C-alpha positions as a printed NumPy array, in Angstrom:
array([[ 11.301, -31.767,   9.092],
       [ 11.38 , -30.719,   5.402],
       [ 11.757, -26.982,   4.909],
       [  8.945, -26.806,   2.327],
       [  6.274, -28.548,   4.412],
       [  3.227, -26.312,   3.933],
       [  0.382, -26.327,   6.51 ],
       [ -2.023, -27.022,   3.634],
       [ -0.478, -30.482,   3.211],
       [ -0.951, -31.341,   6.881],
       [ -4.487, -29.961,   6.845],
       [ -5.37 , -32.209,   3.918],
       [ -3.878, -35.226,   5.658],
       [ -5.777, -34.562,   8.909],
       [ -9.103, -34.084,   7.091],
       [ -8.581, -37.343,   5.202],
       [ -7.576, -39.184,   8.374],
       [-10.698, -37.886,  10.129],
       [-13.103, -38.931,   7.368],
       [-11.187, -41.845,   5.834],
       [-12.711, -40.634,   2.578],
       [-11.056, -38.431,  -0.028],
       [-14.332, -37.049,  -1.356],
       [-15.706, -36.001,   2.039],
       [-12.312, -34.573,   3.078],
       [-12.152, -32.529,  -0.121],
       [-15.641, -31.172,   0.549],
       [-14.647, -30.197,   4.103],
       [-11.624, -28.308,   2.777],
       [-13.488, -26.804,  -0.222],
       [-10.915, -28.15 ,  -2.683],
       [-11.04 , -30.52 ,  -5.628],
       [-10.527, -34.202,  -4.791],
       [ -7.683, -34.392,  -7.313],
       [ -5.899, -31.495,  -5.579],
       [ -6.275, -33.189,  -2.199],
       [ -4.892, -36.471,  -3.535],
       [ -1.964, -34.593,  -5.039],
       [ -1.242, -32.902,  -1.689],
       [ -1.288, -36.258,   0.153],
       [  1.185, -37.711,  -2.341],
       [  3.401, -34.625,  -1.96 ],
       [  3.341, -34.988,   1.837],
       [  4.243, -38.679,   1.629],
       [  7.118, -37.873,  -0.705],
       [  8.412, -35.139,   1.613],
       [  8.265, -37.428,   4.667],
       [  9.525, -40.494,   2.824],
       [  6.721, -42.751,   4.055],
       [  3.251, -43.956,   3.087],
       [  0.595, -42.399,   5.305],
       [ -2.62 , -43.828,   3.864],
       [ -3.576, -47.077,   2.212],
       [ -6.063, -46.692,  -0.602],
       [ -8.323, -49.229,  -2.255],
       [-11.342, -48.738,  -4.464],
       [-13.574, -49.171,  -1.402],
       [-11.656, -47.836,   1.601],
       [ -8.963, -45.539,   2.963],
       [ -7.018, -46.345,   6.094],
       [ -4.063, -45.005,   8.049],
       [ -0.724, -46.777,   7.928],
       [  1.392, -47.027,  11.117],
       [  3.325, -43.964,   9.898],
       [  0.048, -42.127,   9.372],
       [ -1.159, -42.968,  12.884],
       [  2.115, -41.652,  14.34 ],
       [  1.905, -38.451,  12.316],
       [ -1.744, -37.631,  13.056],
       [ -1.405, -36.292,  16.639],
       [  1.768, -34.395,  15.686],
       [  0.006, -32.851,  12.703],
       [ -2.925, -31.754,  14.893],
       [ -0.576, -30.06 ,  17.367],
       [  1.387, -28.346,  14.624],
       [ -1.766, -27.046,  12.923],
       [ -3.171, -25.817,  16.231],
       [  0.059, -23.911,  16.881],
       [  0.057, -22.532,  13.346],
       [ -3.561, -21.349,  13.679],
       [ -2.751, -19.73 ,  17.021],
       [  0.179, -17.831,  15.511],
       [ -1.842, -16.685,  12.509],
       [ -4.79 , -15.632,  14.668],
       [ -2.476, -13.598,  16.878],
       [ -0.983, -11.849,  13.871],
       [ -4.428, -11.039,  12.499],
       [ -5.628,  -9.646,  15.847],
       [ -2.844,  -7.09 ,  16.119],
       [ -3.533,  -3.632,  14.683],
       [ -2.261,  -2.738,  11.232],
       [  0.039,   0.304,  11.427],
       [ -0.57 ,   2.601,   8.456],
       [  1.214,   5.855,   7.627],
       [ -0.96 ,   8.633,   6.171],
       [  1.865,  11.181,   5.835],
       [  0.073,  13.997,   7.679],
       [ -2.777,  14.378,  10.139],
       [ -4.025,  17.409,   8.184],
       [ -7.219,  16.55 ,   6.306],
       [ -8.429,  17.798,   2.946],
       [-11.518,  17.74 ,   0.711],
       [-10.458,  14.687,  -1.322],
       [ -7.429,  13.048,   0.275],
       [ -6.883,   9.58 ,  -1.148],
       [ -5.452,   8.241,   2.101],
       [ -8.381,   9.444,   4.223],
       [-10.985,   8.025,   1.879],
       [ -9.349,   4.616,   1.506],
       [ -8.837,   4.322,   5.261],
       [-12.452,   5.271,   6.012],
       [-13.799,   2.614,   3.643],
       [-11.364,  -0.056,   4.872],
       [-12.333,   0.528,   8.493],
       [-16.016,   0.257,   7.59 ],
       [-15.393,  -3.024,   5.764],
       [-13.299,  -4.498,   8.601],
       [-15.048,  -3.295,  11.775],
       [-13.765,  -6.186,  13.88 ],
       [-10.148,  -5.164,  13.289],
       [ -8.066,  -2.066,  13.946],
       [ -6.023,   0.094,  11.604],
       [ -3.911,   2.632,  13.482],
       [ -2.807,   5.736,  11.601],
       [  0.708,   7.139,  11.818],
       [  1.897,  10.498,  10.475],
       [  5.562,  10.292,   9.505],
       [  5.508,  13.247,   7.12 ],
       [  6.243,  11.503,   3.831],
       [  6.836,   8.186,   2.109],
       [ 10.632,   8.489,   2.328],
       [ 10.38 ,   8.453,   6.129],
       [  7.672,   5.788,   6.126],
       [  9.635,   3.491,   3.806],
       [ 12.507,   3.305,   6.286],
       [ 10.028,   2.236,   8.965],
       [  8.438,  -0.307,   6.634],
       [ 11.783,  -1.903,   5.832],
       [ 12.61 ,  -2.046,   9.559],
       [  9.261,  -3.795,  10.34 ],
       [  8.145,  -0.887,  12.535],
       [  5.298,  -0.006,  10.162],
       [  3.006,  -2.153,   8.021],
       [  1.817,  -0.006,   5.129],
       [  1.944,   3.515,   3.738],
       [  0.704,   5.627,   0.857],
       [  2.839,   7.763,  -1.415],
       [  4.924,   8.137,  -4.551],
       [  6.847,   4.872,  -4.765],
       [  8.848,   5.804,  -7.871],
       [ 10.653,   8.564,  -5.97 ],
       [ 12.155,   6.249,  -3.343],
       [ 15.823,   5.191,  -3.491],
       [ 16.367,   1.967,  -5.412],
       [ 17.529,   0.125,  -2.301],
       [ 14.264,   0.817,  -0.501],
       [ 12.134,   0.   ,  -3.541],
       [ 13.816,  -3.399,  -3.734],
       [ 12.611,  -4.246,  -0.211],
       [  9.003,  -3.16 ,  -0.756],
       [  6.11 ,  -3.65 ,  -3.139],
       [  3.481,  -1.221,  -4.368],
       [ -0.018,  -1.263,  -5.779],
       [ -1.049,   1.767,  -7.865],
       [ -4.031,   3.471,  -6.236],
       [ -4.653,   6.86 ,  -7.815],
       [ -3.339,   9.416, -10.275],
       [ -3.669,  12.664,  -8.338],
       [ -3.672,  16.083,  -9.993],
       [ -0.817,  18.317,  -8.906],
       [ -1.502,  21.913,  -7.851],
       [  0.173,  24.735,  -5.96 ],
       [ -0.895,  26.303,  -2.698],
       [  0.073,  29.814,  -1.726],
       [ -0.833,  32.594,   0.665],
       [ -4.015,  34.398,  -0.336],
       [ -2.012,  37.606,  -0.897],
       [  0.245,  36.064,  -3.552],
       [  0.005,  37.731,  -7.01 ],
       [ -1.179,  34.455,  -8.582],
       [ -3.668,  33.54 ,  -5.861],
       [ -6.733,  34.93 ,  -7.642],
       [ -6.479,  32.518, -10.597],
       [ -8.939,  29.617, -10.951],
       [ -6.154,  27.619, -12.592],
       [ -2.524,  28.207, -13.488],
       [ -0.76 ,  27.166, -16.641],
       [  2.662,  25.81 , -15.859],
       [  4.062,  28.659, -17.964],
       [  2.414,  31.145, -15.565],
       [  4.904,  30.05 , -12.901],
       [  7.837,  31.462, -14.847],
       [  9.582,  33.933, -12.575],
       [  7.957,  32.413,  -9.496],
       [ 10.208,  29.808,  -7.805],
       [  8.17 ,  26.822,  -6.659],
       [  8.686,  25.155,  -3.3  ],
       [  9.016,  21.379,  -3.856],
       [  9.772,  20.649,  -0.177],
       [ 13.427,  20.038,  -0.993],
       [ 14.353,  20.852,   2.602],
       [ 12.257,  18.009,   4.007],
       [ 14.105,  14.659,   4.334],
       [ 10.807,  12.875,   4.978],
       [  9.473,  13.727,   1.486],
       [ 12.4  ,  13.254,  -0.877],
       [ 10.088,  11.286,  -3.189],
       [  7.936,  14.417,  -3.561],
       [ 10.937,  16.692,  -4.111],
       [ 12.047,  14.295,  -6.85 ],
       [  8.676,  14.668,  -8.571],
       [  8.652,  18.449,  -8.238],
       [ 12.204,  18.889,  -9.466],
       [ 11.486,  16.729, -12.507],
       [  8.262,  18.588, -13.304],
       [  9.873,  22.018, -13.064],
       [ 12.927,  20.977, -15.068],
       [ 10.74 ,  19.541, -17.83 ],
       [  8.938,  22.881, -18.185],
       [ 11.823,  25.299, -17.709],
       [ 10.751,  26.435, -14.256],
       [ 12.765,  27.164, -11.113],
       [ 12.612,  25.371,  -7.765],
       [ 12.675,  27.525,  -4.639],
       [ 15.539,  27.333,  -2.191],
       [ 15.153,  24.468,   0.319],
       [ 13.731,  25.595,   3.653],
       [ 13.129,  23.811,   6.941],
       [  9.594,  22.459,   6.442],
       [  6.569,  23.526,   8.503],
       [  4.41 ,  21.072,  10.451],
       [  0.662,  21.561,  10.865],
       [ -1.962,  23.901,   9.472],
       [ -1.031,  27.105,  11.298],
       [  2.706,  26.711,  10.709],
       [  2.146,  26.035,   7.01 ],
       [  0.071,  29.217,   6.663],
       [  2.824,  31.25 ,   8.346],
       [  5.491,  29.543,   6.249],
       [  3.76 ,  30.337,   2.945],
       [  3.212,  33.956,   3.949],
       [  6.8  ,  34.388,   5.122],
       [  8.585,  32.781,   2.18 ],
       [  6.072,  33.745,  -0.51 ],
       [  6.794,  30.816,  -2.831],
       [  3.967,  28.66 ,  -4.201],
       [  4.248,  25.138,  -2.777],
       [  3.62 ,  22.053,  -4.865],
       [  0.723,  19.941,  -3.549],
       [ -2.363,  18.135,  -4.909],
       [ -5.853,  19.443,  -5.561],
       [ -7.39 ,  17.273,  -2.84 ],
       [ -4.835,  18.507,  -0.338],
       [ -5.235,  20.308,   2.966],
       [ -7.656,  23.18 ,   3.577],
       [ -5.663,  25.911,   5.318],
       [ -7.126,  29.264,   6.387],
       [ -5.553,  32.123,   4.442],
       [ -4.139,  29.75 ,   1.819],
       [ -5.487,  28.957,  -1.66 ],
       [ -4.976,  25.778,  -3.672],
       [ -4.827,  26.383,  -7.424],
       [ -4.862,  23.541, -10.013],
       [ -2.089,  23.379, -12.616],
       [ -2.95 ,  22.925, -16.29 ],
       [ -1.444,  22.962, -19.758],
       [ -0.43 ,  20.225, -19.212],
       [ -2.125,  18.77 , -16.131],
       [  0.697,  17.299, -13.989],
       [ -0.053,  14.042, -12.201],
       [  1.504,  12.018,  -9.423],
       [  0.943,   8.311,  -8.831],
       [ -0.11 ,   7.421,  -5.283],
       [  0.535,   3.783,  -4.36 ],
       [ -0.186,   1.515,  -1.408],
       [  3.251,   0.38 ,  -0.239],
       [  4.185,  -2.5  ,   2.064],
       [  6.639,  -5.362,   2.55 ],
       [  6.149,  -8.275,   0.121],
       [  5.772, -10.811,   2.947],
       [  3.008,  -8.98 ,   4.828],
       [ -0.206, -10.973,   5.276],
       [ -2.799,  -9.106,   7.316],
       [ -6.585,  -8.681,   7.01 ],
       [ -6.124,  -4.933,   7.463],
       [ -3.93 ,  -4.797,   4.365],
       [ -6.526,  -6.821,   2.461],
       [ -9.198,  -4.336,   3.557],
       [ -7.095,  -1.379,   2.396],
       [ -6.361,  -3.017,  -0.959],
       [-10.025,  -3.813,  -1.538],
       [-11.136,  -0.306,  -0.538],
       [ -8.624,   1.31 ,  -2.888],
       [ -9.671,  -0.962,  -5.754],
       [-13.375,  -0.272,  -5.202],
       [-12.97 ,   3.5  ,  -5.049],
       [-10.584,   3.471,  -8.   ],
       [-12.919,   1.441, -10.191],
       [-15.954,   3.576,  -9.294],
       [-14.247,   6.947,  -9.768],
       [-11.639,   6.187, -12.431],
       [ -8.693,   6.876, -10.159],
       [ -6.164,   5.362, -12.552],
       [ -7.595,   6.885, -15.735],
       [ -4.998,   9.232, -17.214],
       [ -6.388,  12.425, -18.768],
       [ -5.359,  13.2  , -22.326],
       [ -2.473,  15.631, -22.557],
       [ -1.396,  15.195, -18.939],
       [  2.181,  15.034, -17.652],
       [  3.404,  12.043, -15.648],
       [  6.998,  11.28 , -14.746],
       [  8.418,   8.352, -16.729],
       [  9.18 ,   6.412, -13.539],
       [  5.528,   6.656, -12.447],
       [  4.266,   5.713, -15.905],
       [  6.471,   2.617, -15.813],
       [  4.804,   1.473, -12.576],
       [  1.381,   1.839, -14.167],
       [  2.455,  -0.189, -17.165],
       [  4.058,  -2.979, -15.098]])
């Protein structure tokens, strides 16, 4: 059997054999008659035999066509069974954390995708960061994830693809008793003398540490020492109180009692959130996520870059691609 025999070619042949009419077969398949004729010729060339006889008034099966027809039906039935099984299984999606926030991109896209695809199932996973999720994606233990694609190692990026979803504004969160906690916004220069926690101690979020380190270096600021990261709302509140360093996050990030989230300005730092998956993945859940992200992004200008903002060159390159 030729390696490049596409099910579309067999489907066109079966429809034509059923109707013995190229026009009616094309209508059944919702394709142009010229495209169907081209597919039949391609199939005959691949198999090395004439399958249909054509005259100006009639179409008929050749002996080779009659032999192929029941085989083609069985093969298409098996193909449809395999595809249907793949589409019925849940899509496994990593959201990074199960902590919710006022404007989390991942939560909003997932909510809209589930509403648009109620017959299917998207199961959330919480692996802590895109670096951890990307390993699972490459190993086929996860289907999709959100995060900063540009910060992944080159080897992982080569195995995955991304679709830009949103430019999120970067902020810092800190314990309410921190000297800077009463500000409505912080200029990056205001962080001078205050080491900033970029989660450098967390192996699950190396893509985020890469962003934070680059941002601080570009503005002459100091990263905090790497600590073992907290997990969950209560532990994060204790962690920020104990260590005292502002932690880099985003303005739509988690709401934590006793913790404030302060936007950064002058310039406004941004991070690019992407939908990440394997290039060969075909799943209606992924289509629902992609459509939901596109709809929200178009309505709310998610990929519009504010004037005077800061964006890492690697992220800007993904936007321009």
